[in-house]
C-alpha positions in Angstrom: 26.7 -16.7 -59.8 24.4 -18.7 -57.6 22.4 -18.3 -54.4 20.9 -21.1 -52.1 18.5 -20.4 -49.2 16.4 -22.8 -47.0 12.9 -22.1 -45.8 12.9 -24.5 -42.9 9.2 -23.8 -42.0 8.0 -25.1 -45.4 10.9 -27.4 -46.2 11.8 -25.5 -49.4 15.3 -25.2 -50.8 15.2 -22.0 -53.0 18.1 -21.4 -55.4 19.1 -19.1 -58.2 21.5 -19.8 -61.0 22.4 -16.7 -62.9 24.5 -16.3 -66.0 27.3 -18.6 -67.1 28.3 -20.8 -64.1 31.8 -22.0 -64.4 32.6 -25.6 -63.5 34.4 -24.7 -60.2 31.4 -22.4 -59.2 29.0 -25.2 -60.2 30.9 -27.6 -57.8 30.4 -25.1 -55.0 26.8 -24.7 -55.9 26.2 -28.5 -55.9 27.9 -28.8 -52.4 25.7 -26.0 -50.9 22.6 -27.5 -52.5 23.4 -30.9 -50.9 24.0 -29.2 -47.5 20.7 -27.4 -47.8 18.8 -30.6 -48.8 20.5 -32.5 -46.0 19.3 -29.9 -43.5 15.7 -30.9 -44.3 16.2 -34.7 -44.3 13.3 -36.7 -43.2 10.7 -34.1 -44.5 9.0 -33.8 -47.9 11.5 -31.5 -49.4 10.6 -29.0 -52.3 12.9 -27.2 -54.5 12.3 -23.8 -56.1 14.9 -23.3 -58.9 15.1 -19.9 -60.5 17.0 -20.4 -63.7 15.5 -17.5 -65.6 18.9 -15.8 -66.2 21.0 -19.1 -66.4 22.9 -19.6 -69.5 23.2 -23.1 -71.0 25.6 -25.2 -69.0 28.8 -27.0 -70.2 28.6 -30.8 -70.4 30.5 -31.1 -67.1 28.1 -28.6 -65.4 25.1 -30.4 -66.9 26.4 -33.7 -65.5 26.8 -32.2 -62.0 23.1 -30.9 -62.2 22.0 -34.4 -63.2 23.9 -36.0 -60.3 22.6 -33.4 -57.7 19.0 -34.0 -59.0 19.5 -37.8 -58.5 20.8 -37.0 -54.9 17.7 -34.8 -54.2 15.3 -37.6 -55.2 17.2 -40.1 -53.0 17.1 -37.5 -50.2 13.3 -36.9 -50.2 12.7 -34.2 -52.8 9.0 -34.5 -53.7 8.4 -31.3 -55.9 10.7 -29.2 -58.0 9.3 -25.9 -59.4 11.5 -24.3 -62.1 11.3 -20.7 -63.2 12.6 -20.6 -66.7 12.4 -18.1 -69.5 14.9 -19.4 -72.1 13.7 -22.2 -74.4 17.4 -23.3 -74.9 17.8 -23.6 -71.1 14.5 -25.4 -70.8 15.5 -27.9 -73.5 18.8 -28.6 -71.8 17.1 -28.9 -68.3 14.4 -31.3 -69.8 17.1 -33.6 -70.9 18.9 -33.5 -67.6 15.6 -34.0 -65.6 14.6 -36.9 -67.8 18.0 -38.6 -67.2 17.9 -38.1 -63.4 14.1 -39.0 -63.1 13.3 -35.5 -61.8 10.9 -35.0 -64.7 8.3 -36.9 -62.8 8.2 -34.4 -59.9 9.0 -31.2 -62.0 6.8 -28.3 -63.1 7.9 -25.1 -64.9 6.4 -21.7 -64.2 6.7 -18.2 -65.5 5.7 -16.6 -62.2 7.4 -17.1 -58.8 4.1 -16.8 -56.9 2.6 -19.7 -58.9 5.7 -21.8 -58.4 5.6 -21.2 -54.6 1.9 -21.9 -54.4 2.3 -25.2 -56.2 5.2 -26.2 -54.0 3.1 -25.5 -50.8 -0.2 -26.9 -52.0 0.6 -29.3 -54.9 -2.2 -30.0 -57.4 -5.1 -28.7 -55.1 -8.1 -27.1 -56.6 -7.3 -23.5 -57.4 -3.7 -24.0 -58.7 -3.2 -21.6 -61.5 -2.5 -23.7 -64.6 -2.3 -20.5 -66.7 0.8 -19.5 -64.9 2.7 -22.7 -65.9 4.8 -23.0 -69.0 
């Protein structure tokens, strides 16, 4: 299952990937994510990715994630905050982010509030490093 929402005021694309996502479902997710990103074109786009309940992706799904990350960077994504609980998922996403170049604009968080704060304010004084992974 997946869910994609856009916070137009703050130029944030907020998505959730939950459980095992089949390849056909991942294709729909990628399409919705591209549409959401395109809706914010010309702005400094930020992504909040909640993958706390996501199960490790198939090689095909992982490739789609890599391609959509590359698309995001080309489209103006400046920050990506990931909420992750599983070390296995984190390792897989590390590899994908490195391959796509997203690792340069990515931070991982335990708490949603810390992720959102960083998306809105970046590395300003007062950002809670203790909330990061």
